[in-house]
N, C-alpha and C positions, 0 to 999 in steps of 0.2 A: 798492594791491596787497593781495591776500587773503592773510592770514597765519593759519594755524591751529595748533593744538598738541594734543598727546597728553600729559597729566600723570597718570600713574599714582602710587600710594603703594607703596612697596617693603616692603609689610607681608605678602606672600604671592605666589603665582604669577601669571602674567598669564593671565586665563581668556579664553574667546572672546567674551564680552561686551565686554571691554576691548579685544580685538583688533579687534572689529567698529568700535568707536568710533574706533581709530587708524586703521584702514582709510578709513573715510568722511572723517575729517579729511584725510588724506593725498590722496585723490583730488580733494577740493574744491581744495585748495592747488595741485596740480599741474595740474588743469584750468584754472586761472586764472593760470598761470606764477607762482604766489606761494611762499610758504615754509611748510614743515611743520616744526614745532618739537617737541623731545621733552625734557620736563621730569620730572624725579623729585621728587615732593612728600615729602621726607624729614625734615620739621621735628617730628615726632613720634618723637622719639628712643628713646622707651621699646618702640615697636613695630617700628622698622626692622629690616630684614633684608637684609645686604649681598649674600647669596646671591639674594635675590628681585630685587634692583636688576640683578644681574648676569643674572638669567634674563630679565628684560624685554628687556634688550639683545640677549640670544641670540635670543629669539623674533622680535625685529625683523628680525635678520640672516636667520634661517631662511626668513620669509615675503617678504623682499626689500622691506620697507618702509624706504626710506632718508630719514633726517631731515636737515634743514639745520643747519649749524654745529654747535657742540660741544652734548653734553648738558648742560642746566642742572639743577644740584642745589640745591634750596632750602636745605639746611644750609649752604652757602657763601655764602648771601645775607642772613645774620641782621643784618648791620650795616644793610643796605638797609632792612630791615622796621622796625628801631629808629629809623631816621631818619624814616621817614614816621609811624610812631607818634607820635613827639616833635612832628612838625610839625602833627598834629591836635590835640596837647595845647596847643601854642603858640597855635593858632588858636581854641582853645575849642571844637572840634569833637569832642573827646574828653575824658576825665577819669579821674582815679584813683578807684576804688572799693575802699573797706577793709571791705566786708562779709565776715564770716567764713564758712566752709563751713556751719558750725552754723546760723548766722543765715539763710543762704538756704535750707537744708533745711527749718527751722522755717516760713519764709515760704511755701515751697511746699505744705507740708503743710496749712496754714491755707487756702490759695487752692483746694486739692483738695477739702478738706471742705466749702468753699462752692460746690463745682461750677464753680470759675473756672479759666481757663488758667493753669497755673504759669508764673510769669515774674517776672523781677526787677522790683523796684517803683521804680527810679530814685531811690532815697533819697541817693545821693551825687552826683546829676546836677548840681545847682547848690551843691554844699558849699562853705562857705567858713570853716568852723569848724577847730579843731585835730583832726588826724587821730587816731584811737584809738592808744594806745601799743601798740608791739610788733605791729602789725598790717602784713603785706606787701599791698601794693595791687596789683590787676590793672588794666588800661586797658581802659575800656569806650567805645565810640563812641557819639556822640549820633544815635539813630535818630528818624525822624519819629514824633509821638505821635499822629497821627490821619490819616484820609484814605485814600486807595487808592494802590497801586502797580502799575503796569502793566509786565508783561515782554512785550515783542514778540518772539514766537517764530516762527522759519521754518516749524516743523513743526506746532505747536499753534494758531498764531494768537495774538492777544492774551489773555494770561492776566492777569487782574485780582485783585490780593491786597487784602484790607482790612488795613491797617496794624496795627490793634489785635489781629487774630487771629494775626499772625504774628511781629511784631516787638517786640524790646525793646532796650534799650541793651546790646547783645551785647559780649563781651569780644573785644578784639583783641589783647591781649598779656597772658599769665599773669603770675602774681606773680614767676617765676623770669626773667621777660624774653622767653620764647620766645613768638612769634607764633601766632596760631590761623588754622585752615584757610581761612576765608572772607576774612579780611584778606590773607593772602599770595597767595591765588589772585587777586584783584583787583588787587593791586599788581603781581604778575608779569605778569599778561596784558597790563596797561597798558603796563609799562616794556617789555616784549618786543615790543610792537606787534601784539598778536593782535587781528585784525578780526572773525573768526569762531569761536565756541566750539561745537563739535559734541560732544555728551555725552550719557549716559544720562539719562532723564527722572526717576530717583532724585534728580538733582541740582537739579530744579526748584525745590524749596523752599529750596535755599541761594541761588539767584539774587537775591531781593529783598535779602538781607544784602549780597551782592556789590555790588549795584546803589547800596546806601547808601554803600559804601566808595569806589566811583567818583565818586559825587556830591561827598562831601566832600572828596576829593583833586583834584577838578577833572579827572578823567579822562574820556574818551569811553567810553560804554558800547558793547560790542561786539555784533554780531548772535549771536542764540542760536538753536540748533536742539536741542531736546531730544528725543532718540530713544527711542522705547517700548522697554520691556524685552523680553528673549527669553523666553518661557514653554515649558514642556513640554506635552506631548499634553494633558494635563488642564487645562491653562489656568493652572498654578501657576508660581511662580519656579523657574527652571532650577536644579538641584542637580548635584552631583557625578555621581550615578548616571545623570542625563539627559544630560550632556555638558559640564557647566560645571566643566572640569578644566583643568589647565595646558596652555597651548597646545603646549608641547613634547611633551606626552603624545600629541599627534595624530600628530607625527613617528614616536613609538615604534610606534603603532598602524598605521602605514603609509600615512598620507595624504599627498598632495602638496600644498605650499603653494599652487599655483594652483587646486586643488579647493577648498581651505579658504577662500581669498579669495572666490573665486566663490560658495560657500555663503553665506558671511557678508554679501556684498553683496546678496544676494537676500532675506535676513532683514529685511523691512520696506521694500524697495525694488524696484521693477520698471519694465521698459521693454518696454511691449507683452507678447507672450507669450514673449519670448526667455528662455532658461534658461541658455545657456551664454555666458559673457562672459569674454573675455581682458581682461588688465589694460589694454591700449591701448583696448579698447572700454569698459571701465569709465570710463577717464579721459576719454573723449569724451563719454559719456552721462550720467554722474552729476551729480545736482543735489540738494543735501539739501532743496530745497522740495518734492520729490517723494516723500519719505518718508512712509510711511503713519502715521497718528496712533494707530492700534490696536498692541497687542503682537503681535510675530511668534512664530511656533511652531518650536521646534526640531525637525527631522526628519532622523533619522539615515539613513533609507532615501534621503533625497534627497543626504545628503552622499555615501553610498555609490555612488549612481548617478553623481554629478558625478566622484567619484575613479575609477570604472571608465573613464569617458570620457576623463580626462586620461591615465590609464595606456595605454589603447589608442592615444592619439595622442602618445605620448612616443616619441622615437627609442630604438631599442635601445642606443645607446652610452650614453645618458643613464640608461636603466633600469639597465644593468649598474652604473654609478655610485652609483645609489640602493639598489639590492639589496645593495652591500657592506655598508652600515650595518645590514642585516638579516641578515648573517652568509653571504651567498652569493657566492662568488666565481666570475665567469664569464669573466673576461678572457682566459683561454687555453683556453676550451672550444670545441672545433673545430666544435661544431653549436649554437653559442649563438643563432645567427639563427632557426633552425628552433624551437629551444626557447623563446625569448622570444615569437616569433609565436604559438606554441601556447598559452602560458599568460596572455599578457596579455589576451586576449579572454576570459578565465574568471575574472579576478580583479578583485575590488572594492577590495582594497588591496594593498600591497606585502608586507605580513605574509603575506597569503594567497597571493601570488605566489611568495614564497620557499619557503612550506610546499609547494606544488605543485611546484615545481622539484626540492626535495629528494624528494619522492615519486617523480618521474620517474627521477632520477639514481640513487637508491638502491633496491636490490632489496627488495621487501616482505619484512618479518620474519615475517609470517603473512598469513592470509587471512581475510577477513570472513565469519563463519559464516552469517549470513543471506543474504549474497551467493552463499555456496557453494550453500545450499539452492535459491535462486533460478535460478542460472546454470549451474551444474555439473551436467549431466544425464548419462545413461547413455551416449549417444553422443558426449559430449564429449572423452573421450580420444583416440578415433579421429580425430576432427576435429583437433584439436591437432597429433597426431602426423603427420598428413597435409600440415597446414600447415608443420611443422617441415621435413618432407622437402622440400616445394616451395621453402622458403627456402633450404635447403643447395644445391638444384640450380640456383638461380638465379646468374647470372654477375655481375650489377652491382646492388648495393643501397645507394644512397647517400641518395635524396630520399625524401620520404613518398610521392610518386607511384610510386616503384619498389615499395614494400611494399604500397601499395593494389593495384597490379597483380598481385600475387601471391595477395593475399586473393579479388580477383576471380575468378581461374583456379581456386582450391580450391572456391570457392562454385559455379562452374559445372560443375567436374568432379564434385562430390559431389551436385549437385542439391539444395541446401539454401538456405535463407534466410539473409541476411547475419547475422541476429541469433544463428543457430546457432553461428557462428564468433566473432562480435564479443563476445558476453557472457563465455564461458570465456576468451578471449583477453585480454580486459580484466583479468579477475580474475588472470590469470597475470602480466600486466605491472605491475599497480597494486596488486593485493590487494584491490580493491573495484570497485564497478561505476560509477565516476565518474572523469572526468578529460578530457584533451584527446583528440584524434583518435587512434586507435590507429596509424595511419601514421606520424604525427609522433612519436608516444613510440618506436617501433621504429627511426625514423631517428635520433633522438636518441641512443639507448642502443647502437646498433649490432647487427650480427647475432649476434655470440657471445653478448652479454648477452641479447637476445631469446630465443634458443635456451635458455640457462641458466634463465630464468625460466620459459619453458613446461615444461622438464623438471622444475623444482621443483614446480610444480603437479601434474604427473603423478606424480611421486613421492609427493606428499602424498595 
């Protein structure tokens, strides 16, 4: 059975790079009828943030990634880590090190001065003497002293490390007894039955240390897939300004979770020329072995395009629910179907959609000056008065087509081009020269409000 996991540290928000890793892990587990686990790596008590831990869970709920079983918190598993650290001590695979911080810093300065890689010099590796008085000991694991270590990676292929270049006898438990990251990750993945580890390639340098722990404890090494990072358009690490922000901020910005997941799965993975992927299609097609080896580029225009697609294809009842989060209540609006059909074709985000709805429903407070100069000509008042009169004379005005018919009549009657009526009328209805179809706007606001807006521009 394939078992994957997502294991964030609750030291800040869940950003989209983390969400992408979670999504890929989720897809691979679900495709193989396996398990997808969520583990909160909260052993760094000085940096833990309870709100951040809650935010991670909230983000999972919003995008619909369901994990299997209970959430595991490393802070509740300290006794397990202490047991395995003691096991390594008992078997002679780890040892207590009494080197002080000052001694370690002095050693590193000497090594740096000699242009050597700063590392612990194993001075307590085979120590049998009397421990220095008053010193608290850390626990170090015995790492290989020479040779190579090969990480078999499903994305990058075999990655060979020279042991002397990357390893020393690293600490697995601090002096206060709390375990270190690489130790607990390996123990947890093994005990939780994780078979496939999909994570960012910034963790690749941690993998040899974790493999040392697996080997020492007799655990099977999982399959690794190290996913290249997400870069901005300049090829640099993604920053907050580029979009590396809290996942829930995307909800505030009006993105649909389906669009965000579709966007993230395409960052570094593809299936032919296909761009739109429903979750069932992702589950059917995704294989981590197909992930590109090079970094992917964050492109907000692509995200906006995808979001616009999903908005257009979302049923209106669902859009009503989503828009409530953005302060727009349409449940009892008698023209909500016409309204939503008019705006969802023009909206890249729910925030844009909400703003456009408010523009339509609320009478313009003023008129765009540049638009006035461009669209309000000498003949415009006469055209608008003629159109208003035609509207008043019409017997039934309900649908956009009813209003469009009246516009056609006036254009024919006055012998003018459609733009002659369209531009000043749009100015009257919206206060500017952009927006949905005029016939739809009039059908949404109704006859009385249409006449009132035309009159407001004429009075202006």
